[in-house]
C-alpha positions in Angstrom: -87.8 -31.6 20.8 -84.8 -31.7 23.1 -84.5 -35.5 22.4 -84.6 -34.9 18.7 -81.9 -32.2 19.0 -79.7 -34.5 20.9 -80.3 -37.3 18.3 -79.3 -35.0 15.5 -76.1 -33.9 17.2 -75.2 -37.6 17.7 -76.1 -38.4 14.1 -73.9 -35.6 12.9 -70.9 -36.9 14.9 -71.5 -40.5 13.8 -72.4 -40.0 10.2 -69.5 -37.6 9.6 -67.1 -39.5 11.8 -66.3 -36.4 13.9 -64.2 -38.1 16.6 -62.8 -35.0 18.2 -66.1 -33.5 19.4 -69.0 -34.6 21.5 -72.7 -33.7 21.2 -72.3 -31.3 24.1 -69.7 -29.4 21.9 -72.3 -28.6 19.3 -74.5 -25.6 19.9 -77.9 -26.2 18.3 -78.0 -22.5 17.1 -74.4 -22.6 15.7 -74.0 -22.6 11.9 -73.2 -26.1 10.6 -71.4 -24.9 7.4 -68.6 -22.5 6.7 -68.3 -20.7 10.0 -69.5 -22.5 13.1 -69.0 -26.3 12.9 -67.3 -25.8 9.5 -68.9 -28.6 7.5 -68.6 -28.7 3.7 -70.7 -29.8 0.8 -69.6 -33.5 1.0 -70.6 -33.4 4.7 -74.0 -32.0 3.6 -74.5 -35.0 1.3 -73.5 -37.5 3.9 -75.7 -35.8 6.5 -78.6 -35.7 4.2 -78.3 -39.4 3.5 -78.1 -40.2 7.2 -81.2 -38.1 7.9 -83.1 -39.8 5.2 -82.1 -43.2 6.5 -82.8 -42.5 10.2 -85.9 -40.3 9.9 -87.3 -41.2 6.5 -87.5 -37.6 5.5 -87.7 -36.6 1.8 -85.1 -34.0 1.0 -85.8 -31.9 -2.0 -83.0 -30.5 -4.2 -84.1 -26.8 -3.9 -80.9 -25.1 -2.9 -82.6 -22.3 -0.9 -84.7 -24.7 1.1 -81.7 -26.9 1.8 -79.6 -24.0 3.1 -82.4 -23.0 5.3 -83.1 -26.5 6.7 -79.4 -27.3 7.2 -78.5 -24.0 8.8 -78.1 -25.4 12.3 -79.3 -28.3 14.5 -82.5 -26.4 15.5 -83.5 -25.8 11.8 -82.9 -29.5 11.1 -85.0 -30.5 14.1 -87.8 -28.2 12.9 -87.5 -29.6 9.3 -87.8 -33.2 10.6 -90.7 -32.4 12.8 -92.5 -30.7 9.9 -91.9 -33.6 7.6 -93.2 -36.1 10.2 -96.3 -33.9 10.7 -96.9 -33.9 6.9 -96.6 -37.7 6.8 -93.5 -37.5 4.6 -91.6 -39.9 6.9 -92.1 -43.4 8.3 
């Protein structure tokens, strides 16, 4: 799981072109949106596309679920792990 968390941090930085921070600067329990890392809805779309491309996960458009899955790096890692276990990813 630690490797996946590191990959997600690096993916966030690369996909969103966050040049002023490193993976070490992102706390896996810190909120990604609003407070915390301060990402916005456009960032959410870009991150969702990047996650789909890299991990092959299917992201449903249920707002409640998305907010829960995208809350922080740990919740994203859990979501990806669950989707892989369910066979939703390649």
